[in-house]
C-alpha positions in Angstrom: 12.8 0.3 2.0 14.3 -2.7 1.5 12.1 -4.8 4.1 9.0 -3.1 1.7 10.8 -5.2 -1.0 12.0 -2.3 -2.7 16.3 -1.1 -3.0 15.2 2.5 -3.6 16.5 5.4 -1.0 13.2 6.4 1.4 12.6 7.7 5.0 10.8 5.4 7.2 7.1 7.0 6.5 8.4 5.4 2.4 8.6 8.5 1.2 11.7 8.4 -1.7 14.2 11.0 -0.8 16.2 12.0 -3.2 14.0 11.4 -6.8 16.1 12.9 -9.4 19.5 10.9 -8.3 17.7 7.6 -9.0 19.3 5.4 -10.7 18.0 4.2 -14.1 17.0 0.6 -12.1 15.8 2.2 -9.4 13.4 5.0 -11.4 12.1 2.3 -13.5 11.2 0.5 -9.7 9.6 3.3 -8.6 7.8 4.0 -11.1 6.5 0.8 -11.5 5.8 0.4 -7.3 3.7 3.9 -7.5 1.3 2.4 -10.7 1.1 -0.4 -8.2 0.2 2.0 -5.3 -2.4 4.0 -7.3 -4.2 0.7 -9.4 -4.6 -0.4 -5.5 -5.6 2.7 -3.8 -8.3 3.3 -6.6 -9.7 0.7 -6.1 -10.3 1.1 -2.8 -13.8 2.6 -1.8 -13.5 5.8 0.1 -14.2 4.5 3.2 -11.4 2.3 3.1 -9.1 4.7 1.5 -9.5 6.9 4.6 -8.0 3.7 6.7 -4.7 3.7 4.8 -4.1 7.3 2.8 -1.2 7.8 5.2 0.0 4.4 4.0 3.2 5.2 0.9 3.9 1.7 -0.1 1.8 -1.1 -1.1 3.6 -3.9 1.1 1.5 -1.8 4.1 -1.3 -1.5 2.5 -1.7 -4.6 1.7 -0.1 -6.0 5.7 -3.7 -3.0 7.1 -6.1 -4.4 5.4 -5.1 -8.4 7.0 -5.1 -6.6 9.8 -8.2 -4.5 9.8 -10.1 -8.4 8.3 -8.4 -11.0 9.8 -10.5 -12.6 12.6 -13.3 -15.6 12.9 -15.1 -17.1 10.0 -17.9 -15.0 12.0 -16.6 -11.2 11.4 -14.6 -12.2 8.6 -18.1 -12.5 6.6 -19.1 -10.1 8.4 -16.5 -7.5 7.5 -17.2 -9.1 3.4 -21.1 -8.1 3.9 -20.1 -4.6 4.9 -17.8 -3.9 1.5 -20.5 -5.1 -0.7 -23.0 -3.0 0.8 
């Protein structure tokens, strides 16, 4: 999965193929990526989580939120106020 900044063997959805066959460096990278993803996912509200539950990489979650919350300043403020509530 090189396009996501990670060189762990994975399918197009980001799911790791043979975890038992990973090298030591790849295994460490995989564990770090999973920790980062878990931190991001655990900080989301249930509503936000349902929007990114199908994303496997932190980068894809980030890009998804960037696309959801982009817009002019009024739209950004409205969406930010929704998140606060």
